[in-house]
A tleap script that builds the chain and sets N, CA, C and O, in Angstrom:
source leaprc.protein.ff14SB
mol = sequence {
  NMET SER THR PRO GLN MET GLN ARG THR VAL
  PRO GLU LEU LEU GLY ASN ILE VAL ASP ASN
  ILE GLN GLN ILE ILE ARG SER GLU PHE ARG
  LEU ALA LYS ALA GLU LEU LEU GLU LYS ALA
  SER ARG ALA SER GLN PRO ALA THR THR LEU
  GLY ALA GLY PHE LEU LEU GLY LEU TYR GLY
  LEU GLY PHE LEU LEU LEU ALA ALA VAL TYR
  ALA LEU SER MET VAL MET ALA ALA GLY LEU
  ALA ALA LEU ILE VAL GLY GLY VAL LEU ALA
  LEU VAL SER VAL ALA LEU VAL THR SER SER
  ALA LYS LYS LEU LYS ALA LEU ASN PRO ALA
  PRO GLU ARG THR ILE GLN THR LEU GLU GLU
  ASN VAL GLN TRP ALA LYS ASP GLN ILE CLYS
}
set mol.1.N position { -53.894 -28.819 -27.960 }
set mol.1.CA position { -54.402 -27.944 -26.938 }
set mol.1.C position { -53.557 -26.670 -26.939 }
set mol.1.O position { -52.332 -26.735 -26.838 }
set mol.2.N position { -54.200 -25.532 -27.050 }
set mol.2.CA position { -53.445 -24.281 -27.094 }
set mol.2.C position { -53.516 -23.589 -25.735 }
set mol.2.O position { -54.531 -23.636 -25.040 }
set mol.3.N position { -52.420 -22.956 -25.388 }
set mol.3.CA position { -52.355 -22.217 -24.126 }
set mol.3.C position { -52.512 -20.738 -24.432 }
set mol.3.O position { -52.387 -20.329 -25.586 }
set mol.4.N position { -52.783 -19.936 -23.418 }
set mol.4.CA position { -52.936 -18.497 -23.665 }
set mol.4.C position { -51.663 -17.867 -24.241 }
set mol.4.O position { -51.747 -16.903 -25.002 }
set mol.5.N position { -50.509 -18.390 -23.894 }
set mol.5.CA position { -49.274 -17.821 -24.420 }
set mol.5.C position { -49.138 -18.087 -25.916 }
set mol.5.O position { -48.569 -17.273 -26.642 }
set mol.6.N position { -49.651 -19.208 -26.372 }
set mol.6.CA position { -49.543 -19.538 -27.786 }
set mol.6.C position { -50.496 -18.679 -28.612 }
set mol.6.O position { -50.297 -18.548 -29.819 }
set mol.7.N position { -51.513 -18.097 -28.009 }
set mol.7.CA position { -52.496 -17.321 -28.730 }
set mol.7.C position { -52.131 -15.849 -28.825 }
set mol.7.O position { -52.850 -15.085 -29.468 }
set mol.8.N position { -51.029 -15.428 -28.201 }
set mol.8.CA position { -50.635 -14.020 -28.259 }
set mol.8.C position { -50.076 -13.701 -29.641 }
set mol.8.O position { -49.439 -14.531 -30.290 }
set mol.9.N position { -50.334 -12.489 -30.057 }
set mol.9.CA position { -49.852 -12.065 -31.366 }
set mol.9.C position { -48.399 -11.594 -31.254 }
set mol.9.O position { -47.879 -11.365 -30.162 }
set mol.10.N position { -47.772 -11.461 -32.406 }
set mol.10.CA position { -46.382 -10.997 -32.445 }
set mol.10.C position { -46.247 -9.603 -31.826 }
set mol.10.O position { -45.315 -9.386 -31.051 }
set mol.11.N position { -47.133 -8.649 -32.130 }
set mol.11.CA position { -47.013 -7.337 -31.487 }
set mol.11.C position { -47.148 -7.410 -29.960 }
set mol.11.O position { -46.477 -6.679 -29.231 }
set mol.12.N position { -48.036 -8.311 -29.488 }
set mol.12.CA position { -48.164 -8.477 -28.035 }
set mol.12.C position { -46.879 -9.031 -27.440 }
set mol.12.O position { -46.430 -8.579 -26.387 }
set mol.13.N position { -46.290 -10.006 -28.115 }
set mol.13.CA position { -45.036 -10.583 -27.632 }
set mol.13.C position { -43.929 -9.533 -27.606 }
set mol.13.O position { -43.185 -9.426 -26.631 }
set mol.14.N position { -43.830 -8.757 -28.691 }
set mol.14.CA position { -42.810 -7.708 -28.733 }
set mol.14.C position { -43.071 -6.658 -27.666 }
set mol.14.O position { -42.132 -6.144 -27.058 }
set mol.15.N position { -44.328 -6.336 -27.434 }
set mol.15.CA position { -44.687 -5.382 -26.373 }
set mol.15.C position { -44.282 -5.889 -25.005 }
set mol.15.O position { -43.773 -5.138 -24.173 }
set mol.16.N position { -44.517 -7.194 -24.778 }
set mol.16.CA position { -44.119 -7.797 -23.501 }
set mol.16.C position { -42.606 -7.777 -23.332 }
set mol.16.O position { -42.094 -7.508 -22.246 }
set mol.17.N position { -41.905 -8.062 -24.409 }
set mol.17.CA position { -40.440 -8.041 -24.348 }
set mol.17.C position { -39.951 -6.630 -24.031 }
set mol.17.O position { -39.061 -6.452 -23.199 }
set mol.18.N position { -40.529 -5.629 -24.691 }
set mol.18.CA position { -40.133 -4.237 -24.439 }
set mol.18.C position { -40.449 -3.857 -22.993 }
set mol.18.O position { -39.632 -3.216 -22.333 }
set mol.19.N position { -41.618 -4.244 -22.497 }
set mol.19.CA position { -41.975 -3.953 -21.104 }
set mol.19.C position { -40.990 -4.618 -20.139 }
set mol.19.O position { -40.550 -4.007 -19.166 }
set mol.20.N position { -40.658 -5.864 -20.421 }
set mol.20.CA position { -39.700 -6.574 -19.559 }
set mol.20.C position { -38.329 -5.901 -19.580 }
set mol.20.O position { -37.675 -5.773 -18.545 }
set mol.21.N position { -37.907 -5.478 -20.758 }
set mol.21.CA position { -36.604 -4.813 -20.869 }
set mol.21.C position { -36.635 -3.484 -20.110 }
set mol.21.O position { -35.659 -3.130 -19.448 }
set mol.22.N position { -37.740 -2.750 -20.199 }
set mol.22.CA position { -37.852 -1.493 -19.453 }
set mol.22.C position { -37.794 -1.741 -17.949 }
set mol.22.O position { -37.129 -1.005 -17.220 }
set mol.23.N position { -38.484 -2.769 -17.489 }
set mol.23.CA position { -38.447 -3.098 -16.060 }
set mol.23.C position { -37.041 -3.503 -15.634 }
set mol.23.O position { -36.585 -3.132 -14.552 }
set mol.24.N position { -36.368 -4.250 -16.468 }
set mol.24.CA position { -35.003 -4.672 -16.159 }
set mol.24.C position { -34.077 -3.457 -16.077 }
set mol.24.O position { -33.254 -3.353 -15.169 }
set mol.25.N position { -34.223 -2.547 -17.033 }
set mol.25.CA position { -33.374 -1.351 -17.042 }
set mol.25.C position { -33.623 -0.516 -15.792 }
set mol.25.O position { -32.676 -0.036 -15.170 }
set mol.26.N position { -34.874 -0.342 -15.423 }
set mol.26.CA position { -35.182 0.404 -14.192 }
set mol.26.C position { -34.572 -0.300 -12.977 }
set mol.26.O position { -34.009 0.349 -12.095 }
set mol.27.N position { -34.685 -1.605 -12.939 }
set mol.27.CA position { -34.101 -2.365 -11.829 }
set mol.27.C position { -32.587 -2.210 -11.801 }
set mol.27.O position { -31.990 -2.089 -10.731 }
set mol.28.N position { -31.977 -2.214 -12.957 }
set mol.28.CA position { -30.514 -2.067 -13.028 }
set mol.28.C position { -30.082 -0.693 -12.533 }
set mol.28.O position { -29.069 -0.570 -11.845 }
set mol.29.N position { -30.844 0.340 -12.881 }
set mol.29.CA position { -30.513 1.678 -12.390 }
set mol.29.C position { -30.653 1.750 -10.872 }
set mol.29.O position { -29.821 2.356 -10.197 }
set mol.30.N position { -31.708 1.130 -10.335 }
set mol.30.CA position { -31.860 1.105 -8.872 }
set mol.30.C position { -30.715 0.348 -8.225 }
set mol.30.O position { -30.188 0.777 -7.198 }
set mol.31.N position { -30.325 -0.778 -8.816 }
set mol.31.CA position { -29.214 -1.561 -8.280 }
set mol.31.C position { -27.910 -0.780 -8.368 }
set mol.31.O position { -27.122 -0.781 -7.423 }
set mol.32.N position { -27.677 -0.116 -9.493 }
set mol.32.CA position { -26.446 0.670 -9.644 }
set mol.32.C position { -26.395 1.792 -8.624 }
set mol.32.O position { -25.350 2.043 -8.023 }
set mol.33.N position { -27.504 2.458 -8.427 }
set mol.33.CA position { -27.555 3.548 -7.446 }
set mol.33.C position { -27.255 3.023 -6.048 }
set mol.33.O position { -26.459 3.615 -5.319 }
set mol.34.N position { -27.884 1.920 -5.675 }
set mol.34.CA position { -27.649 1.343 -4.350 }
set mol.34.C position { -26.199 0.898 -4.190 }
set mol.34.O position { -25.589 1.096 -3.139 }
set mol.35.N position { -25.664 0.301 -5.235 }
set mol.35.CA position { -24.287 -0.181 -5.172 }
set mol.35.C position { -23.294 0.981 -5.071 }
set mol.35.O position { -22.333 0.910 -4.305 }
set mol.36.N position { -23.522 2.037 -5.833 }
set mol.36.CA position { -22.639 3.198 -5.767 }
set mol.36.C position { -22.728 3.891 -4.416 }
set mol.36.O position { -21.714 4.338 -3.881 }
set mol.37.N position { -23.934 3.984 -3.858 }
set mol.37.CA position { -24.084 4.576 -2.529 }
set mol.37.C position { -23.367 3.748 -1.473 }
set mol.37.O position { -22.762 4.295 -0.551 }
set mol.38.N position { -23.436 2.428 -1.608 }
set mol.38.CA position { -22.745 1.542 -0.667 }
set mol.38.C position { -21.230 1.754 -0.750 }
set mol.38.O position { -20.556 1.851 0.275 }
set mol.39.N position { -20.710 1.824 -1.958 }
set mol.39.CA position { -19.269 2.020 -2.127 }
set mol.39.C position { -18.840 3.401 -1.642 }
set mol.39.O position { -17.767 3.549 -1.057 }
set mol.40.N position { -19.666 4.402 -1.881 }
set mol.40.CA position { -19.339 5.758 -1.417 }
set mol.40.C position { -19.326 5.802 0.108 }
set mol.40.O position { -18.476 6.464 0.704 }
set mol.41.N position { -20.261 5.103 0.737 }
set mol.41.CA position { -20.270 5.107 2.202 }
set mol.41.C position { -19.062 4.369 2.763 }
set mol.41.O position { -18.552 4.735 3.822 }
set mol.42.N position { -18.598 3.334 2.065 }
set mol.42.CA position { -17.382 2.643 2.510 }
set mol.42.C position { -16.152 3.523 2.328 }
set mol.42.O position { -15.212 3.434 3.119 }
set mol.43.N position { -16.140 4.367 1.308 }
set mol.43.CA position { -14.998 5.249 1.070 }
set mol.43.C position { -15.032 6.457 1.993 }
set mol.43.O position { -13.982 7.030 2.286 }
set mol.44.N position { -16.204 6.857 2.455 }
set mol.44.CA position { -16.296 8.057 3.278 }
set mol.44.C position { -15.641 7.866 4.641 }
set mol.44.O position { -15.054 8.806 5.176 }
set mol.45.N position { -15.729 6.679 5.205 }
set mol.45.CA position { -15.137 6.451 6.526 }
set mol.45.C position { -13.616 6.582 6.494 }
set mol.45.O position { -13.072 7.302 7.332 }
set mol.46.N position { -12.893 5.929 5.574 }
set mol.46.CA position { -11.444 6.139 5.535 }
set mol.46.C position { -11.068 7.580 5.199 }
set mol.46.O position { -10.074 8.091 5.715 }
set mol.47.N position { -11.842 8.239 4.347 }
set mol.47.CA position { -11.531 9.623 3.989 }
set mol.47.C position { -11.737 10.549 5.186 }
set mol.47.O position { -10.938 11.458 5.409 }
set mol.48.N position { -12.795 10.327 5.953 }
set mol.48.CA position { -13.042 11.126 7.155 }
set mol.48.C position { -11.954 10.888 8.192 }
set mol.48.O position { -11.455 11.833 8.804 }
set mol.49.N position { -11.591 9.640 8.386 }
set mol.49.CA position { -10.528 9.314 9.329 }
set mol.49.C position { -9.214 9.943 8.894 }
set mol.49.O position { -8.459 10.456 9.720 }
set mol.50.N position { -8.948 9.903 7.611 }
set mol.50.CA position { -7.732 10.517 7.081 }
set mol.50.C position { -7.724 12.015 7.363 }
set mol.50.O position { -6.700 12.555 7.782 }
set mol.51.N position { -8.833 12.685 7.142 }
set mol.51.CA position { -8.927 14.120 7.392 }
set mol.51.C position { -8.755 14.470 8.863 }
set mol.51.O position { -8.034 15.407 9.205 }
set mol.52.N position { -9.424 13.707 9.738 }
set mol.52.CA position { -9.306 13.959 11.176 }
set mol.52.C position { -7.883 13.697 11.651 }
set mol.52.O position { -7.331 14.470 12.434 }
set mol.53.N position { -7.299 12.618 11.178 }
set mol.53.CA position { -5.920 12.312 11.556 }
set mol.53.C position { -4.958 13.384 11.071 }
set mol.53.O position { -4.007 13.738 11.769 }
set mol.54.N position { -5.205 13.892 9.886 }
set mol.54.CA position { -4.357 14.947 9.328 }
set mol.54.C position { -4.445 16.219 10.162 }
set mol.54.O position { -3.424 16.832 10.470 }
set mol.55.N position { -5.652 16.613 10.525 }
set mol.55.CA position { -5.839 17.833 11.305 }
set mol.55.C position { -5.195 17.720 12.688 }
set mol.55.O position { -4.461 18.616 13.105 }
set mol.56.N position { -5.464 16.633 13.394 }
set mol.56.CA position { -4.863 16.445 14.719 }
set mol.56.C position { -3.346 16.310 14.617 }
set mol.56.O position { -2.603 16.817 15.458 }
set mol.57.N position { -2.915 15.630 13.593 }
set mol.57.CA position { -1.476 15.478 13.391 }
set mol.57.C position { -0.780 16.809 13.148 }
set mol.57.O position { 0.355 17.004 13.582 }
set mol.58.N position { -1.446 17.720 12.461 }
set mol.58.CA position { -0.865 19.038 12.220 }
set mol.58.C position { -0.596 19.789 13.520 }
set mol.58.O position { 0.472 20.375 13.699 }
set mol.59.N position { -1.569 19.766 14.420 }
set mol.59.CA position { -1.369 20.457 15.693 }
set mol.59.C position { -0.248 19.811 16.509 }
set mol.59.O position { 0.667 20.490 16.977 }
set mol.60.N position { -0.332 18.526 16.666 }
set mol.60.CA position { 0.695 17.830 17.444 }
set mol.60.C position { 2.069 17.954 16.813 }
set mol.60.O position { 3.063 18.184 17.501 }
set mol.61.N position { 2.113 17.803 15.518 }
set mol.61.CA position { 3.377 17.882 14.806 }
set mol.61.C position { 3.975 19.281 14.880 }
set mol.61.O position { 5.194 19.440 14.946 }
set mol.62.N position { 3.124 20.278 14.869 }
set mol.62.CA position { 3.613 21.651 14.989 }
set mol.62.C position { 4.393 21.868 16.276 }
set mol.62.O position { 5.470 22.463 16.267 }
set mol.63.N position { 3.845 21.383 17.378 }
set mol.63.CA position { 4.539 21.535 18.660 }
set mol.63.C position { 5.797 20.680 18.731 }
set mol.63.O position { 6.817 21.111 19.270 }
set mol.64.N position { 5.725 19.476 18.192 }
set mol.64.CA position { 6.921 18.621 18.189 }
set mol.64.C position { 8.023 19.202 17.317 }
set mol.64.O position { 9.201 19.150 17.672 }
set mol.65.N position { 7.642 19.740 16.205 }
set mol.65.CA position { 8.637 20.343 15.318 }
set mol.65.C position { 9.253 21.591 15.934 }
set mol.65.O position { 10.452 21.832 15.790 }
set mol.66.N position { 8.456 22.364 16.602 }
set mol.66.CA position { 8.978 23.542 17.289 }
set mol.66.C position { 9.976 23.129 18.368 }
set mol.66.O position { 11.027 23.748 18.531 }
set mol.67.N position { 9.628 22.077 19.098 }
set mol.67.CA position { 10.547 21.576 20.128 }
set mol.67.C position { 11.828 21.041 19.492 }
set mol.67.O position { 12.916 21.238 20.034 }
set mol.68.N position { 11.708 20.365 18.344 }
set mol.68.CA position { 12.894 19.831 17.676 }
set mol.68.C position { 13.783 20.966 17.170 }
set mol.68.O position { 15.007 20.886 17.277 }
set mol.69.N position { 13.189 22.006 16.628 }
set mol.69.CA position { 13.977 23.149 16.153 }
set mol.69.C position { 14.702 23.797 17.335 }
set mol.69.O position { 15.881 24.136 17.232 }
set mol.70.N position { 13.995 23.968 18.459 }
set mol.70.CA position { 14.639 24.546 19.644 }
set mol.70.C position { 15.783 23.662 20.120 }
set mol.70.O position { 16.849 24.166 20.473 }
set mol.71.N position { 15.576 22.360 20.134 }
set mol.71.CA position { 16.624 21.452 20.600 }
set mol.71.C position { 17.830 21.487 19.672 }
set mol.71.O position { 18.968 21.549 20.139 }
set mol.72.N position { 17.597 21.447 18.378 }
set mol.72.CA position { 18.708 21.484 17.427 }
set mol.72.C position { 19.412 22.840 17.410 }
set mol.72.O position { 20.614 22.909 17.152 }
set mol.73.N position { 18.675 23.916 17.682 }
set mol.73.CA position { 19.305 25.238 17.671 }
set mol.73.C position { 20.303 25.401 18.813 }
set mol.73.O position { 21.081 26.354 18.823 }
set mol.74.N position { 20.288 24.489 19.766 }
set mol.74.CA position { 21.282 24.534 20.853 }
set mol.74.C position { 22.655 24.061 20.371 }
set mol.74.O position { 23.671 24.405 20.974 }
set mol.75.N position { 22.696 23.263 19.273 }
set mol.75.CA position { 23.969 22.737 18.784 }
set mol.75.C position { 24.341 23.258 17.402 }
set mol.75.O position { 25.453 23.021 16.931 }
set mol.76.N position { 23.425 23.964 16.747 }
set mol.76.CA position { 23.727 24.525 15.419 }
set mol.76.C position { 22.917 25.789 15.222 }
set mol.76.O position { 22.142 26.180 16.095 }
set mol.77.N position { 23.090 26.421 14.089 }
set mol.77.CA position { 22.349 27.644 13.787 }
set mol.77.C position { 20.851 27.338 13.685 }
set mol.77.O position { 20.459 26.272 13.211 }
set mol.78.N position { 20.034 28.270 14.125 }
set mol.78.CA position { 18.582 28.061 14.165 }
set mol.78.C position { 18.017 27.830 12.758 }
set mol.78.O position { 17.107 27.017 12.592 }
set mol.79.N position { 18.527 28.513 11.768 }
set mol.79.CA position { 18.051 28.331 10.395 }
set mol.79.C position { 18.326 26.941 9.877 }
set mol.79.O position { 17.472 26.338 9.228 }
set mol.80.N position { 19.513 26.422 10.157 }
set mol.80.CA position { 19.858 25.067 9.739 }
set mol.80.C position { 19.014 24.040 10.471 }
set mol.80.O position { 18.595 23.043 9.881 }
set mol.81.N position { 18.762 24.276 11.752 }
set mol.81.CA position { 17.918 23.368 12.541 }
set mol.81.C position { 16.505 23.312 11.946 }
set mol.81.O position { 15.925 22.233 11.825 }
set mol.82.N position { 15.957 24.464 11.580 }
set mol.82.CA position { 14.622 24.504 10.987 }
set mol.82.C position { 14.605 23.811 9.630 }
set mol.82.O position { 13.625 23.151 9.285 }
set mol.83.N position { 15.676 23.954 8.862 }
set mol.83.CA position { 15.764 23.297 7.555 }
set mol.83.C position { 15.788 21.778 7.704 }
set mol.83.O position { 15.106 21.077 6.957 }
set mol.84.N position { 16.541 21.274 8.633 }
set mol.84.CA position { 16.614 19.822 8.859 }
set mol.84.C position { 15.254 19.282 9.286 }
set mol.84.O position { 14.790 18.274 8.754 }
set mol.85.N position { 14.623 19.942 10.234 }
set mol.85.CA position { 13.313 19.487 10.716 }
set mol.85.C position { 12.282 19.552 9.580 }
set mol.85.O position { 11.465 18.642 9.436 }
set mol.86.N position { 12.313 20.610 8.782 }
set mol.86.CA position { 11.391 20.725 7.652 }
set mol.86.C position { 11.600 19.636 6.616 }
set mol.86.O position { 10.628 19.125 6.060 }
set mol.87.N position { 12.849 19.269 6.343 }
set mol.87.CA position { 13.138 18.197 5.389 }
set mol.87.C position { 12.624 16.851 5.848 }
set mol.87.O position { 12.050 16.094 5.065 }
set mol.88.N position { 12.833 16.554 7.125 }
set mol.88.CA position { 12.329 15.287 7.678 }
set mol.88.C position { 10.803 15.269 7.621 }
set mol.88.O position { 10.198 14.255 7.273 }
set mol.89.N position { 10.202 16.377 7.959 }
set mol.89.CA position { 8.738 16.481 7.911 }
set mol.89.C position { 8.215 16.249 6.492 }
set mol.89.O position { 7.211 15.561 6.311 }
set mol.90.N position { 8.873 16.806 5.506 }
set mol.90.CA position { 8.445 16.623 4.116 }
set mol.90.C position { 8.514 15.154 3.710 }
set mol.90.O position { 7.615 14.667 3.024 }
set mol.91.N position { 9.550 14.445 4.115 }
set mol.91.CA position { 9.674 13.022 3.785 }
set mol.91.C position { 8.556 12.195 4.430 }
set mol.91.O position { 7.955 11.332 3.789 }
set mol.92.N position { 8.293 12.473 5.692 }
set mol.92.CA position { 7.229 11.739 6.394 }
set mol.92.C position { 5.877 12.044 5.751 }
set mol.92.O position { 5.045 11.150 5.597 }
set mol.93.N position { 5.657 13.297 5.378 }
set mol.93.CA position { 4.404 13.697 4.743 }
set mol.93.C position { 4.184 12.960 3.425 }
set mol.93.O position { 3.077 12.497 3.149 }
set mol.94.N position { 5.221 12.853 2.623 }
set mol.94.CA position { 5.110 12.145 1.342 }
set mol.94.C position { 4.745 10.677 1.575 }
set mol.94.O position { 3.911 10.120 0.861 }
set mol.95.N position { 5.366 10.060 2.567 }
set mol.95.CA position { 5.073 8.656 2.866 }
set mol.95.C position { 3.619 8.469 3.287 }
set mol.95.O position { 2.968 7.523 2.845 }
set mol.96.N position { 3.103 9.354 4.130 }
set mol.96.CA position { 1.719 9.237 4.595 }
set mol.96.C position { 0.712 9.480 3.475 }
set mol.96.O position { -0.265 8.743 3.348 }
set mol.97.N position { 0.943 10.495 2.676 }
set mol.97.CA position { 0.015 10.799 1.584 }
set mol.97.C position { 0.007 9.672 0.560 }
set mol.97.O position { -1.054 9.305 0.055 }
set mol.98.N position { 1.165 9.122 0.250 }
set mol.98.CA position { 1.253 8.022 -0.715 }
set mol.98.C position { 0.507 6.794 -0.213 }
set mol.98.O position { -0.214 6.144 -0.970 }
set mol.99.N position { 0.682 6.480 1.062 }
set mol.99.CA position { 0.008 5.320 1.644 }
set mol.99.C position { -1.510 5.483 1.601 }
set mol.99.O position { -2.222 4.557 1.212 }
set mol.100.N position { -2.003 6.641 1.994 }
set mol.100.CA position { -3.453 6.871 1.996 }
set mol.100.C position { -4.010 6.867 0.579 }
set mol.100.O position { -5.096 6.340 0.340 }
set mol.101.N position { -3.279 7.447 -0.353 }
set mol.101.CA position { -3.749 7.472 -1.741 }
set mol.101.C position { -3.863 6.058 -2.299 }
set mol.101.O position { -4.812 5.762 -3.025 }
set mol.102.N position { -2.932 5.192 -1.980 }
set mol.102.CA position { -3.002 3.800 -2.452 }
set mol.102.C position { -4.234 3.102 -1.894 }
set mol.102.O position { -4.900 2.348 -2.603 }
set mol.103.N position { -4.538 3.352 -0.622 }
set mol.103.CA position { -5.713 2.722 -0.008 }
set mol.103.C position { -7.007 3.211 -0.660 }
set mol.103.O position { -7.923 2.423 -0.896 }
set mol.104.N position { -7.077 4.507 -0.949 }
set mol.104.CA position { -8.288 5.034 -1.589 }
set mol.104.C position { -8.411 4.539 -3.029 }
set mol.104.O position { -9.520 4.294 -3.503 }
set mol.105.N position { -7.290 4.390 -3.726 }
set mol.105.CA position { -7.340 3.878 -5.099 }
set mol.105.C position { -7.732 2.406 -5.133 }
set mol.105.O position { -8.275 1.929 -6.129 }
set mol.106.N position { -7.455 1.683 -4.042 }
set mol.106.CA position { -7.778 0.251 -4.000 }
set mol.106.C position { -9.282 0.020 -3.986 }
set mol.106.O position { -9.743 -1.065 -4.341 }
set mol.107.N position { -10.053 1.026 -3.579 }
set mol.107.CA position { -11.501 0.884 -3.593 }
set mol.107.C position { -11.981 0.968 -5.031 }
set mol.107.O position { -11.723 1.950 -5.727 }
set mol.108.N position { -12.669 -0.054 -5.463 }
set mol.108.CA position { -13.176 -0.109 -6.841 }
set mol.108.C position { -14.578 0.493 -6.868 }
set mol.108.O position { -15.511 -0.105 -6.331 }
set mol.109.N position { -14.746 1.675 -7.487 }
set mol.109.CA position { -16.058 2.310 -7.479 }
set mol.109.C position { -17.042 1.737 -8.501 }
set mol.109.O position { -18.211 2.124 -8.514 }
set mol.110.N position { -16.592 0.840 -9.339 }
set mol.110.CA position { -17.473 0.299 -10.381 }
set mol.110.C position { -18.560 -0.573 -9.753 }
set mol.110.O position { -18.270 -1.384 -8.873 }
set mol.111.N position { -19.801 -0.414 -10.195 }
set mol.111.CA position { -20.893 -1.249 -9.687 }
set mol.111.C position { -20.829 -2.646 -10.319 }
set mol.111.O position { -21.494 -2.911 -11.320 }
set mol.112.N position { -20.046 -3.511 -9.743 }
set mol.112.CA position { -19.756 -4.826 -10.330 }
set mol.112.C position { -20.998 -5.696 -10.485 }
set mol.112.O position { -21.187 -6.340 -11.517 }
set mol.113.N position { -21.840 -5.713 -9.460 }
set mol.113.CA position { -23.048 -6.548 -9.557 }
set mol.113.C position { -23.955 -6.043 -10.671 }
set mol.113.O position { -24.556 -6.831 -11.400 }
set mol.114.N position { -24.050 -4.727 -10.796 }
set mol.114.CA position { -24.894 -4.149 -11.835 }
set mol.114.C position { -24.371 -4.520 -13.215 }
set mol.114.O position { -25.141 -4.899 -14.097 }
set mol.115.N position { -23.076 -4.410 -13.395 }
set mol.115.CA position { -22.474 -4.765 -14.685 }
set mol.115.C position { -22.743 -6.230 -15.017 }
set mol.115.O position { -23.080 -6.567 -16.152 }
set mol.116.N position { -22.591 -7.090 -14.021 }
set mol.116.CA position { -22.819 -8.521 -14.239 }
set mol.116.C position { -24.280 -8.787 -14.611 }
set mol.116.O position { -24.554 -9.537 -15.547 }
set mol.117.N position { -25.216 -8.175 -13.881 }
set mol.117.CA position { -26.624 -8.434 -14.197 }
set mol.117.C position { -27.028 -7.806 -15.521 }
set mol.117.O position { -27.884 -8.345 -16.223 }
set mol.118.N position { -26.425 -6.674 -15.875 }
set mol.118.CA position { -26.703 -6.093 -17.189 }
set mol.118.C position { -26.255 -7.035 -18.302 }
set mol.118.O position { -26.968 -7.213 -19.290 }
set mol.119.N position { -25.095 -7.629 -18.148 }
set mol.119.CA position { -24.620 -8.584 -19.155 }
set mol.119.C position { -25.567 -9.770 -19.251 }
set mol.119.O position { -25.872 -10.244 -20.345 }
set mol.120.N position { -26.032 -10.248 -18.096 }
set mol.120.CA position { -26.975 -11.366 -18.106 }
set mol.120.C position { -28.290 -10.962 -18.778 }
set mol.120.O position { -28.882 -11.745 -19.521 }
set mol.121.N position { -28.736 -9.737 -18.510 }
set mol.121.CA position { -29.998 -9.273 -19.090 }
set mol.121.C position { -29.885 -9.060 -20.592 }
set mol.121.O position { -30.832 -9.335 -21.329 }
set mol.122.N position { -28.756 -8.581 -21.047 }
set mol.122.CA position { -28.543 -8.428 -22.484 }
set mol.122.C position { -28.589 -9.799 -23.154 }
set mol.122.O position { -29.189 -9.956 -24.218 }
set mol.123.N position { -27.961 -10.778 -22.534 }
set mol.123.CA position { -27.999 -12.125 -23.085 }
set mol.123.C position { -29.411 -12.678 -23.098 }
set mol.123.O position { -29.824 -13.315 -24.067 }
set mol.124.N position { -30.164 -12.435 -22.010 }
set mol.124.CA position { -31.551 -12.872 -21.936 }
set mol.124.C position { -32.360 -12.233 -23.053 }
set mol.124.O position { -33.130 -12.912 -23.732 }
set mol.125.N position { -32.188 -10.913 -23.250 }
set mol.125.CA position { -32.936 -10.224 -24.296 }
set mol.125.C position { -32.610 -10.788 -25.682 }
set mol.125.O position { -33.495 -10.958 -26.521 }
set mol.126.N position { -31.317 -11.075 -25.907 }
set mol.126.CA position { -30.936 -11.658 -27.189 }
set mol.126.C position { -31.599 -13.015 -27.386 }
set mol.126.O position { -32.049 -13.340 -28.485 }
set mol.127.N position { -31.657 -13.810 -26.309 }
set mol.127.CA position { -32.297 -15.118 -26.402 }
set mol.127.C position { -33.788 -14.994 -26.665 }
set mol.127.O position { -34.358 -15.829 -27.367 }
set mol.128.N position { -34.433 -13.968 -26.115 }
set mol.128.CA position { -35.872 -13.764 -26.308 }
set mol.128.C position { -36.181 -13.354 -27.743 }
set mol.128.O position { -37.225 -13.713 -28.288 }
set mol.129.N position { -35.286 -12.614 -28.337 }
set mol.129.CA position { -35.524 -12.123 -29.697 }
set mol.129.C position { -35.343 -13.232 -30.722 }
set mol.129.O position { -36.000 -13.225 -31.763 }
set mol.130.N position { -34.453 -14.193 -30.438 }
set mol.130.CA position { -34.175 -15.285 -31.388 }
set mol.130.C position { -35.373 -16.124 -31.663 }
set mol.130.O position { -35.294 -17.076 -32.439 }
savepdb mol mol.pdb
quit
């Protein structure tokens, strides 16, 4: 007893395989796009928070540093007081920037699910051709 699948010709089978591969590739591109958009949206929140915190911190820090320079200038030369406050500020700034950079680098932008399904699809295609 023959089934309709057994009656298909080789060109029809190859055509079906090509159509399936095209559909898979289109699906993979849609998945990659969705995955990248998801990762970008997760990265945008920490980056926005970092920017807002930086801006507000600049204003507040400016007034605190001015007060510190005034306080230190009561016991030493004003130039030396400003130098000390500037040095401490530079150290704190380096620590904050380094910490934020590590957090942003920890986000993996690679579309992992897409890569995994592409590998599975390549294996499927190889099995279909055999």
